[in-house]
C-alpha positions as CSV (number, residue, x, y, z in Angstrom):
1,M,-32.9,5.1,-20.1
2,I,-30.0,2.1,-19.2
3,K,-28.7,0.4,-22.0
4,E,-28.4,-3.2,-21.7
5,D,-25.7,-3.7,-23.7
6,Y,-22.9,-4.7,-20.8
7,K,-26.3,-6.2,-18.5
8,H,-24.5,-9.4,-16.7
9,H,-26.4,-12.5,-15.7
10,I,-25.8,-12.8,-12.1
11,D,-26.6,-16.2,-10.4
12,I,-27.4,-15.9,-6.3
13,Y,-26.3,-18.6,-4.5
14,K,-28.0,-19.1,-0.4
15,N,-28.5,-21.4,1.8
16,T,-31.8,-20.2,3.1
17,D,-35.4,-19.2,1.8
18,Q,-35.9,-17.1,5.0
19,V,-33.2,-14.2,3.3
20,K,-34.3,-12.4,0.3
21,V,-31.9,-11.0,-2.5
22,A,-32.7,-8.5,-4.8
23,I,-30.4,-7.2,-7.6
24,S,-31.0,-3.9,-9.3
25,L,-28.8,-2.5,-12.5
26,T,-28.2,1.0,-10.9
27,D,-26.1,2.8,-13.5
28,Q,-24.6,1.8,-16.8
29,K,-22.1,3.8,-18.9
30,D,-18.9,3.6,-20.5
31,G,-18.5,0.3,-20.5
32,K,-19.1,0.1,-16.7
33,S,-22.0,-1.4,-14.7
34,I,-23.1,-0.7,-11.0
35,Y,-25.7,-3.2,-9.2
36,T,-27.1,-2.8,-6.0
37,I,-27.7,-6.0,-3.9
38,R,-30.3,-5.6,-1.3
39,I,-30.6,-8.7,1.3
40,S,-33.7,-8.2,3.9
41,A,-35.8,-10.5,5.9
42,D,-39.3,-10.3,7.7
43,E,-37.3,-10.7,11.3
44,T,-33.4,-10.6,12.0
45,F,-31.5,-13.1,10.8
46,D,-27.7,-14.7,11.8
47,P,-26.4,-13.9,8.2
48,S,-25.1,-16.8,6.3
49,P,-22.7,-16.8,3.0
50,I,-24.2,-15.7,-0.2
51,T,-22.3,-15.3,-3.3
52,L,-23.3,-13.4,-6.5
53,R,-21.4,-15.1,-9.8
54,W,-21.5,-14.5,-13.1
55,K,-19.3,-15.7,-16.4
56,I,-17.4,-14.1,-19.0
57,P,-15.8,-15.8,-21.9
58,A,-12.3,-16.7,-21.3
59,I,-11.1,-14.6,-24.3
60,N,-8.2,-12.3,-24.2
61,V,-7.1,-13.5,-20.7
62,K,-3.4,-13.2,-19.6
63,G,-3.5,-12.8,-15.7
64,V,-5.5,-11.8,-12.4
65,W,-4.4,-9.2,-10.6
66,K,-5.5,-8.9,-6.9
67,P,-4.0,-6.3,-4.3
68,T,-1.4,-8.3,-2.4
69,T,-0.7,-11.6,-4.1
70,D,2.7,-10.6,-4.9
71,F,4.4,-12.6,-7.7
72,S,1.5,-14.8,-8.1
73,K,-1.1,-12.9,-10.8
74,R,-1.9,-16.0,-12.6
75,I,-4.9,-17.5,-13.9
76,M,-6.3,-19.7,-11.4
77,D,-8.9,-22.5,-12.1
78,D,-12.5,-23.2,-10.4
79,W,-11.3,-26.1,-8.4
80,E,-8.8,-23.9,-6.5
81,L,-10.3,-22.5,-3.3
82,D,-7.9,-19.9,-2.5
83,H,-9.9,-16.8,-2.6
84,L,-8.9,-13.3,-2.1
85,E,-10.6,-12.6,1.3
86,S,-11.3,-8.6,2.1
87,R,-12.3,-6.8,5.4
88,I,-12.0,-3.2,6.8
89,S,-8.1,-4.1,7.5
90,V,-7.1,-6.5,5.1
91,D,-6.5,-6.3,1.5
92,A,-9.5,-4.6,-0.9
93,P,-12.7,-5.8,-2.4
94,V,-11.2,-5.6,-6.0
95,I,-10.1,-8.1,-9.0
96,S,-8.8,-6.9,-12.2
97,V,-8.5,-9.9,-15.2
98,F,-6.4,-8.2,-17.7
99,G,-5.2,-9.4,-21.2
100,H,-1.8,-10.0,-23.2
101,K,-1.1,-6.3,-23.7
102,D,-2.2,-5.2,-19.9
103,E,-5.4,-4.4,-21.1
104,N,-8.4,-4.5,-18.7
105,T,-10.6,-7.8,-19.5
106,I,-12.6,-7.2,-16.7
107,T,-12.6,-5.4,-13.3
108,F,-14.9,-5.6,-10.7
109,A,-15.2,-4.7,-6.9
110,C,-17.8,-4.4,-3.8
111,S,-18.5,-1.3,-2.4
112,D,-18.3,-3.1,1.2
113,A,-14.8,-2.4,2.3
114,I,-15.7,-2.8,6.1
115,N,-17.2,-6.5,6.2
116,T,-15.5,-9.7,5.2
117,T,-16.0,-10.5,1.9
118,Q,-14.5,-13.4,-0.4
119,L,-13.8,-12.8,-4.3
120,N,-12.1,-14.5,-7.2
121,A,-12.1,-15.0,-11.0
122,L,-11.4,-18.4,-11.9
123,Y,-11.4,-20.6,-15.2
124,R,-13.6,-23.3,-15.9
125,E,-12.1,-26.0,-18.4
126,E,-15.7,-27.5,-19.0
127,D,-16.9,-24.4,-21.2
128,N,-13.5,-21.9,-20.9
129,H,-15.4,-19.1,-19.5
130,I,-14.0,-16.9,-16.5
131,Y,-16.5,-17.2,-13.4
132,C,-16.5,-14.0,-11.4
133,H,-17.8,-14.7,-7.5
134,I,-18.2,-12.2,-4.7
135,S,-19.3,-13.8,-1.3
136,L,-21.0,-11.8,1.4
137,F,-21.2,-13.1,5.5
138,V,-18.6,-15.7,5.0
139,E,-17.1,-14.8,8.4
140,R,-19.4,-15.1,11.4
141,H,-21.7,-11.8,11.4
142,P,-23.8,-10.6,14.3
143,T,-27.9,-10.4,13.7
144,I,-29.1,-7.9,11.1
145,K,-32.4,-7.8,9.4
146,E,-31.4,-6.2,6.1
147,Y,-28.2,-5.2,4.3
148,T,-27.2,-3.2,1.2
149,T,-23.9,-2.9,-0.7
150,Q,-23.3,-2.2,-4.4
151,L,-21.2,-4.4,-7.2
152,Y,-18.9,-2.5,-9.6
153,I,-18.0,-4.0,-13.2
154,D,-16.0,-2.2,-15.5
155,Q,-14.9,-4.0,-19.1
156,N,-13.5,-0.9,-20.5
157,K,-10.5,-1.6,-23.1
158,Q,-7.8,0.4,-21.3
159,H,-4.6,-0.4,-19.6
160,F,-5.8,-2.2,-16.6
161,S,-4.3,-0.1,-14.2
162,K,-6.8,2.7,-15.1
163,S,-9.5,0.6,-14.0
164,L,-8.3,-0.1,-10.9
165,T,-7.4,3.8,-10.4
166,A,-11.1,4.1,-11.3
167,V,-12.0,1.5,-8.5
168,S,-10.2,3.8,-6.1
169,K,-12.3,6.7,-7.4
170,W,-15.6,5.0,-7.1
171,W,-14.8,4.3,-3.6
172,E,-14.2,7.6,-2.3
173,T,-17.7,8.8,-3.7
174,F,-19.0,6.5,-0.6
175,E,-19.1,8.9,2.6
176,Q,-18.4,5.6,5.0
177,L,-15.0,5.2,2.8
178,A,-13.8,8.9,2.2
179,P,-9.9,9.6,2.7
180,I,-8.0,12.0,4.8
181,H,-6.2,14.6,3.7
182,T,-2.4,13.6,3.0
183,P,0.0,16.1,4.5
184,Q,3.3,16.9,2.7
185,L,5.1,15.1,5.7
186,A,4.1,11.9,4.6
187,K,5.4,12.7,1.4
188,V,9.3,13.0,2.4
189,P,12.2,10.7,2.9
190,V,11.8,8.2,5.6
191,Y,14.8,6.8,8.3
192,S,13.2,3.9,10.1
193,T,15.5,2.2,13.2
194,W,14.0,-0.8,12.2
195,Y,16.5,-3.0,10.2
196,Q,19.2,-1.9,11.4
197,F,18.6,-1.4,15.2
198,H,15.5,-3.5,16.0
199,Q,14.6,-3.2,19.8
200,K,18.6,-2.0,20.7
201,L,17.9,1.5,20.7
202,D,20.4,4.4,21.8
203,A,19.6,7.9,22.0
204,Q,22.3,9.5,21.1
205,E,23.4,7.0,18.4
206,L,20.1,7.9,16.7
207,I,20.4,11.9,16.7
208,E,23.6,11.2,15.3
209,E,22.0,8.9,12.3
210,C,19.6,12.0,11.9
211,K,22.3,14.6,11.1
212,I,23.8,12.5,8.6
213,A,20.2,11.2,7.1
214,K,19.4,15.1,6.9
215,T,22.1,15.7,4.6
216,L,21.1,13.0,2.2
217,G,17.4,14.3,1.9
218,Y,15.9,12.3,4.5
219,Q,13.1,14.5,6.7
220,L,11.4,11.8,9.1
221,I,12.4,9.4,11.4
222,I,10.2,6.4,12.4
223,L,11.2,4.8,15.6
224,D,10.5,1.6,15.9
225,D,9.3,-1.1,18.2
226,G,11.9,-0.9,21.3
227,W,11.4,3.1,22.7
228,Q,8.8,1.2,24.6
229,T,10.7,-1.2,26.8
230,K,14.3,-2.6,27.5
231,D,13.2,-6.2,26.7
232,E,15.4,-7.1,23.3
233,N,13.5,-10.4,22.5
234,R,11.9,-9.2,19.9
235,G,8.1,-10.0,21.6
236,Y,5.3,-8.3,22.5
237,D,4.8,-9.4,26.1
238,Y,5.3,-5.5,27.3
239,T,3.2,-3.8,24.7
240,G,0.0,-2.3,26.0
241,D,1.2,0.5,28.7
242,W,3.5,2.4,26.3
243,Q,5.6,4.0,28.6
244,P,9.1,5.5,27.0
245,D,11.3,3.1,29.6
246,R,14.4,3.4,26.7
247,F,13.5,7.0,26.5
248,P,12.5,8.4,30.0
249,D,12.5,11.8,28.7
250,M,10.8,11.3,25.1
251,K,10.0,15.0,25.1
252,K,13.5,16.0,25.4
253,F,14.8,13.3,22.8
254,V,12.1,14.5,20.4
255,E,13.5,17.9,20.6
256,D,17.0,16.7,20.1
257,I,15.5,15.1,16.9
258,H,13.7,18.3,15.6
259,H,17.0,20.3,16.2
260,T,18.8,18.0,13.3
261,G,15.9,19.2,11.3
262,M,14.6,15.8,11.1
263,K,10.5,15.1,12.4
264,L,9.8,11.9,14.3
265,A,6.8,9.1,14.6
266,L,6.5,6.7,16.9
267,W,5.5,2.9,16.4
268,Y,2.6,1.5,18.1
269,S,1.2,-1.8,17.9
270,V,-2.3,-0.9,18.1
271,P,-3.9,-4.6,19.2
272,F,-1.5,-6.0,21.3
273,C,-1.8,-6.0,25.3
274,G,1.2,-8.2,26.6
275,K,0.8,-10.4,29.6
276,K,3.7,-8.6,31.4
277,S,1.8,-5.2,31.2
278,K,-0.1,-3.3,33.6
279,A,-2.8,-2.8,31.1
280,Y,-3.3,-6.7,30.7
281,Q,-4.3,-6.9,34.3
282,T,-6.8,-3.9,33.8
283,F,-8.6,-5.1,30.8
284,K,-8.7,-8.8,31.7
285,G,-11.9,-10.0,30.4
286,K,-11.8,-7.6,27.6
287,F,-9.7,-9.2,24.7
288,L,-10.9,-10.7,21.4
289,T,-8.6,-13.5,22.2
290,E,-5.8,-14.3,24.4
291,E,-4.5,-17.2,22.5
292,H,-3.0,-15.1,19.8
293,R,1.2,-16.6,19.3
294,W,2.0,-12.8,20.0
295,A,0.0,-11.3,22.9
296,P,-3.6,-11.0,23.8
297,V,-5.7,-8.5,21.4
298,F,-7.6,-6.0,22.6
299,D,-11.5,-5.9,22.1
300,P,-12.4,-2.6,20.5
301,R,-15.9,-3.5,21.0
302,Y,-15.8,-2.1,24.8
303,P,-15.7,1.9,25.2
304,D,-13.2,1.9,27.7
305,V,-10.9,-0.1,25.8
306,R,-11.4,2.1,22.7
307,A,-11.2,5.5,25.2
308,Y,-7.6,3.9,26.9
309,L,-5.9,3.5,23.2
310,I,-7.1,7.0,22.2
311,R,-5.7,8.5,25.0
312,I,-2.1,6.6,24.7
313,Y,-2.2,8.1,21.3
314,T,-3.3,11.8,21.8
315,D,-1.0,12.3,25.3
316,A,1.9,11.2,23.2
317,L,1.3,13.6,20.4
318,R,0.4,16.0,23.1
319,E,2.9,15.7,25.5
320,W,5.7,15.0,23.5
321,N,5.2,17.2,20.4
322,I,5.9,13.8,18.3
323,D,4.6,14.2,14.5
324,G,3.1,11.1,13.6
325,F,2.3,7.4,14.1
326,K,3.3,4.1,12.8
327,L,0.3,2.3,13.8
328,D,0.7,-1.5,13.5
329,F,-1.1,-5.0,13.3
330,I,-4.6,-3.1,12.9
331,D,-5.3,-6.7,11.1
332,E,-5.1,-8.8,14.0
333,F,-8.4,-7.1,15.2
334,R,-10.8,-10.0,13.8
335,V,-13.2,-12.8,14.9
336,Y,-11.6,-15.5,16.7
337,P,-12.8,-18.6,17.3
338,S,-13.7,-18.0,21.0
339,T,-15.2,-14.4,19.8
340,R,-18.7,-13.6,20.9
341,L,-20.5,-11.6,18.7
342,T,-23.0,-10.0,20.6
343,L,-23.6,-6.6,22.5
344,A,-23.7,-8.4,25.8
345,E,-21.2,-7.7,28.7
346,G,-20.6,-4.0,28.5
347,R,-19.9,-4.2,24.9
348,D,-21.6,-1.1,22.5
349,Y,-20.9,-2.8,19.3
350,A,-21.5,-6.9,18.4
351,S,-19.5,-6.2,15.1
352,V,-15.7,-6.6,15.5
353,N,-15.2,-4.8,12.0
354,L,-17.6,-2.0,13.1
355,A,-15.5,-1.5,16.2
356,V,-12.7,-1.2,14.6
357,D,-14.0,1.4,12.0
358,R,-15.3,3.3,15.3
359,L,-11.8,3.2,17.1
360,M,-9.9,4.1,14.1
361,T,-11.9,6.9,13.1
362,D,-12.0,8.1,17.1
363,I,-8.9,7.6,16.8
364,I,-7.6,10.2,13.9
365,Q,-10.2,12.4,14.8
366,A,-8.7,13.1,18.1
367,L,-5.5,13.5,16.7
368,H,-6.7,15.7,13.9
369,R,-8.0,17.9,17.0
370,I,-4.3,18.4,18.1
371,N,-2.6,18.5,15.0
372,P,-4.5,18.6,11.5
373,E,-1.2,17.3,9.6
374,V,-0.1,14.3,11.6
375,I,1.1,11.5,9.9
376,I,-0.2,7.7,10.1
377,E,1.4,5.0,8.6
378,F,-0.2,1.5,7.9
379,R,1.6,-1.1,6.1
380,Q,0.3,-3.9,4.0
381,K,-2.2,-5.6,4.1
382,Y,-4.1,-3.2,6.0
383,T,-4.2,-0.6,3.2
384,G,-8.0,-0.9,1.4
385,P,-10.3,1.4,1.1
386,A,-11.2,1.6,4.3
387,M,-8.3,2.1,5.9
388,R,-7.3,5.4,3.8
389,K,-10.2,7.2,6.5
390,Y,-7.5,6.9,9.1
391,G,-4.0,6.9,7.2
392,N,-2.5,9.0,5.1
393,M,0.9,7.0,4.5
394,F,0.4,2.9,3.1
395,R,4.0,1.1,3.4
396,A,4.9,-2.0,1.4
397,F,4.6,-5.3,3.8
398,D,8.0,-6.0,5.0
399,C,10.8,-7.8,2.4
400,P,14.4,-6.6,3.5
401,G,17.0,-7.2,1.2
402,D,14.1,-8.0,-1.5
403,T,14.4,-5.3,-4.6
404,V,11.7,-7.3,-6.6
405,M,9.2,-7.6,-4.1
406,N,9.6,-4.3,-2.9
407,R,8.8,-2.8,-6.3
408,V,5.5,-5.2,-7.0
409,R,4.1,-4.1,-3.6
410,I,4.9,-0.5,-4.3
411,T,3.0,-1.0,-7.5
412,D,0.3,-2.9,-6.4
413,I,-0.6,-0.3,-3.7
414,K,-0.2,2.5,-6.0
415,M,-2.9,1.5,-8.2
416,L,-5.5,1.6,-5.6
417,C,-4.5,4.3,-3.1
418,G,-5.3,7.2,-4.7
419,T,-3.7,10.3,-3.2
420,T,-2.9,8.6,0.1
421,A,1.0,8.6,-0.1
422,V,2.5,4.8,-0.8
423,H,6.0,4.3,0.7
424,S,8.5,1.4,0.3
425,D,9.8,-1.2,2.7
426,M,13.0,-0.1,4.3
427,F,15.4,-0.6,1.7
428,T,18.7,-2.1,3.2
429,Y,21.7,-4.4,2.1
430,H,24.8,-6.0,3.2
431,P,27.7,-3.5,3.7
432,E,29.8,-5.5,1.6
433,E,27.6,-5.6,-1.2
434,P,28.9,-3.7,-4.5
435,L,27.7,0.0,-4.6
436,E,25.6,-0.5,-8.2
437,M,23.7,-3.2,-6.4
438,K,23.3,-1.6,-3.3
439,A,21.8,1.2,-5.7
440,L,19.0,-1.1,-6.9
441,Q,17.7,-1.2,-3.6
442,I,16.6,2.1,-3.9
443,L,16.0,2.2,-7.5
444,N,13.2,-0.3,-6.8
445,T,11.4,2.4,-4.2
446,L,11.3,5.3,-6.8
447,Y,7.7,4.5,-7.4
448,G,6.6,5.4,-4.1
449,V,8.4,7.3,-0.7
450,P,11.4,5.8,-0.1
451,Q,12.2,4.5,3.3
452,L,15.9,3.7,4.2
453,S,17.3,1.8,7.4
454,V,20.7,1.8,7.1
455,R,23.6,2.0,9.6
456,L,24.9,5.6,8.2
457,K,27.7,6.3,10.4
458,N,29.4,3.2,9.1
459,A,28.7,4.3,5.5
460,T,31.2,4.7,2.9
461,S,31.8,8.2,1.5
462,E,30.7,6.6,-2.2
463,E,27.5,4.9,-0.5
464,L,26.4,8.4,0.8
465,A,27.0,10.0,-2.4
466,M,24.6,7.4,-3.9
467,I,22.0,7.4,-1.6
468,R,22.3,11.4,-2.0
469,F,22.3,11.4,-5.5
470,Y,19.4,9.3,-6.2
471,T,17.4,10.7,-3.2
472,C,17.9,14.1,-4.0
473,Y,16.9,13.2,-7.4
474,W,13.5,11.6,-6.1
475,S,12.5,14.5,-4.2
476,N,13.2,16.9,-7.2
477,N,10.9,14.5,-9.3
478,A,8.5,13.3,-6.4
479,H,5.8,15.4,-8.1
480,I,6.0,13.1,-11.0
481,L,7.0,9.9,-9.4
482,L,4.1,10.2,-7.0
483,D,1.3,11.8,-8.9
484,G,2.3,11.5,-12.5
485,N,0.3,9.8,-15.1
486,F,1.5,5.9,-13.6
487,E,1.7,2.9,-16.0
488,P,3.2,-0.2,-14.6
489,K,4.3,-2.8,-17.5
490,N,3.8,-6.5,-17.5
491,P,2.5,-7.4,-14.0
492,L,2.8,-11.1,-14.7
493,S,6.7,-10.7,-15.0
494,N,6.7,-8.3,-11.8
495,Y,6.5,-5.2,-13.5
496,P,9.7,-4.9,-15.4
497,I,9.3,-1.5,-16.7
498,L,7.7,1.6,-14.8
499,K,6.7,4.9,-16.3
500,S,5.2,8.2,-14.5
501,S,4.9,11.1,-16.6
502,N,3.4,14.3,-17.3
503,K,3.7,16.8,-20.2
504,E,7.1,17.8,-19.9
505,L,8.8,15.0,-18.3
506,A,8.6,10.8,-18.6
507,I,10.7,9.1,-16.2
508,I,11.0,5.5,-17.1
509,S,13.2,2.7,-15.1
510,I,14.0,-0.5,-17.0
511,Y,14.6,-3.2,-14.0
512,E,15.4,-6.2,-16.7
513,D,16.9,-6.4,-20.3
514,Q,14.1,-5.5,-22.1
515,V,13.8,-3.4,-25.0
516,L,12.0,0.3,-24.0
517,Y,9.5,1.4,-26.7
518,L,8.9,4.8,-27.2
519,E,5.3,5.4,-28.6
520,E,5.3,9.0,-28.3
521,E,7.5,12.3,-28.4
522,T,8.3,13.5,-25.0
523,L,10.6,16.7,-24.5
524,N,12.1,14.9,-21.9
525,I,12.9,11.4,-20.8
526,D,14.8,10.4,-17.8
527,I,15.6,6.6,-18.2
528,I,16.9,4.8,-15.3
529,N,19.2,1.8,-15.8
530,A,17.9,-0.3,-12.8
531,K,19.9,-3.5,-13.3
532,M,23.6,-4.3,-13.8
533,S,23.9,-4.3,-17.3
534,S,25.4,-1.4,-19.2
535,E,23.1,-0.7,-21.9
536,V,19.7,0.4,-22.4
537,I,18.0,-0.6,-25.9
538,I,15.4,2.1,-27.1
539,R,12.9,1.1,-30.0
540,S,11.3,4.4,-31.1
541,A,7.9,4.3,-32.9
542,K,8.6,7.2,-35.2
543,N,11.3,9.8,-36.1
544,Y,11.6,11.9,-32.7
545,G,14.5,13.8,-33.6
546,T,17.8,15.1,-31.8
547,Y,17.8,14.6,-28.2
548,H,20.8,15.9,-25.7
549,C,22.0,12.9,-23.7
550,E,23.8,12.9,-20.6
551,V,24.7,10.1,-18.8
552,Y,25.4,9.6,-14.8
553,D,26.5,6.6,-12.5
554,C,25.0,5.9,-9.3
555,K,26.8,8.5,-7.8
556,G,25.9,11.1,-9.9
557,E,29.3,11.6,-11.7
558,K,28.6,12.5,-15.6
559,T,30.2,10.1,-18.0
560,K,28.6,11.1,-21.1
561,D,27.0,14.2,-22.8
562,Q,26.3,14.1,-26.2
563,D,23.5,14.8,-28.9
564,I,21.9,11.8,-30.5
565,K,19.1,11.2,-32.4
566,L,16.0,8.9,-31.8
567,Y,14.8,7.7,-35.5
568,I,12.5,4.9,-36.3
569,G,14.3,1.9,-34.9
570,V,16.6,0.4,-32.5
571,Q,18.9,2.4,-30.7
572,Q,21.8,1.4,-27.9
573,I,22.6,3.8,-25.2
574,N,25.4,2.8,-23.2
575,V,25.0,3.3,-19.3
576,P,26.6,2.4,-16.1
577,P,24.7,-0.3,-13.8
578,A,22.3,1.7,-11.8
579,G,23.0,4.7,-14.0
580,L,20.7,7.3,-15.1
581,I,20.0,8.6,-18.6
582,Q,18.6,12.3,-19.5
583,L,17.4,12.9,-22.6
584,K,16.7,16.3,-23.8
585,K,14.8,17.1,-26.9
586,V,17.1,19.6,-28.9
587,A,14.7,22.5,-30.6
588,K,14.8,22.5,-34.4
589,S,17.5,25.6,-35.7
């Protein structure tokens, strides 16, 4: 028997009587409610927007978390119309309203991560309630006769990140959202060519960079835009053919990279077919649009378009022996004003979203038949639950030089991506910046897999020592940083304290001058002073006893070695900027 304690009154808004909408409470336990929504008609119909809305009292509401709003996690009012929009390759259909101690007030999600939906949680001043809604069919959609989805509502009183993790696990239970395997290569530090080389790539220089990167702990290079063309105008006019114009013997180049001990992944802009490519002439008339500001966009609803793209990637994997792919701009597969949503003219799908699902499913299956351990990187915003079916590396959206944004984006992805590896955007910096400030770039990436884009041959010995120290620290503790019990503090302040732990070790990073509260005893505590001040303030909730304290600067040189006592109250530990404190519990004699 289903308890009614958390049953919500859900209002239905639609603009036609032709369509019937039925809502049933499917499951309810432990503060979670799951509703099944069935939409049907007596005959096929062109879907128009249908909105499901309910309200909760605005009690203990501090902010609203959405997957890619970055610094903006404030409460929005009901007259604001900027809703979260989710589809297969953009965002995720979930929102979490959190309270003043970061606890969950309400988290809700939709099981349809393929089709386009809109969600929001808005404050109404007339009655001081939060109005939550999910709108279906907000984008032009092919005709249908019936449709079913589920609505998930969680009002558990727990840290909001736990509620988001539970949503991710719920999505995984749907066959159409089951994630692929994440190989070990998806969890190693990455050297990227983009921010330092852009399209001006040189084979020998990259081989030398890989030799240095390997000594620092990096194991994979992503060869970004430029390998496929000698054009250096940072455009996409020559995309679509994917011939290695700048690396005529790509197989030999890959072998040379492998000899350095590094693996290699290649960049592709999947949807684009530049007007100067041969493919543009071949597929004329088979584009979602030719009016895109960068290049015409392939229409994946044509079987020959999908077959062509699949062959591009399988040939590269088989013939060049590469190890993976950075598949870019998936979000540009969408419905454009000129897109016709019919099965006519050789299209075997009317829906663009379903065709993207078919394309990406066929790509990963074809690649897995050649190499089951192949890596596939996607970047925000195409990091939602559907994309976990095809990719095993989710990277923070581009934010060169922006430490705070990198940290926020990594954290936001991490709470939803489950076992899929979350990656930082590539950290980079001005060569004349002080060493400790350079170190802040890598320290803000630690709770994802670090990606680096620095010209290593020009780096100083101190700079290399800093990169090596923290990259090796990350590698030694990756099992905790990636897979430990993760707790992000204070989302409205951009997560100034991050913590990941297991039973043996807690790793805590402090990014602003805030007091660190130790609320439970841990045998080993690593505290990363990821800021430019020279002290960390600890407030202990109990008498935790004596710890051996070692302090290191950002190069890994020890600056302090002594015992300290963590008793109830406040303790200050002096530590260099961008330095590391390691505390180890001293056994009672």
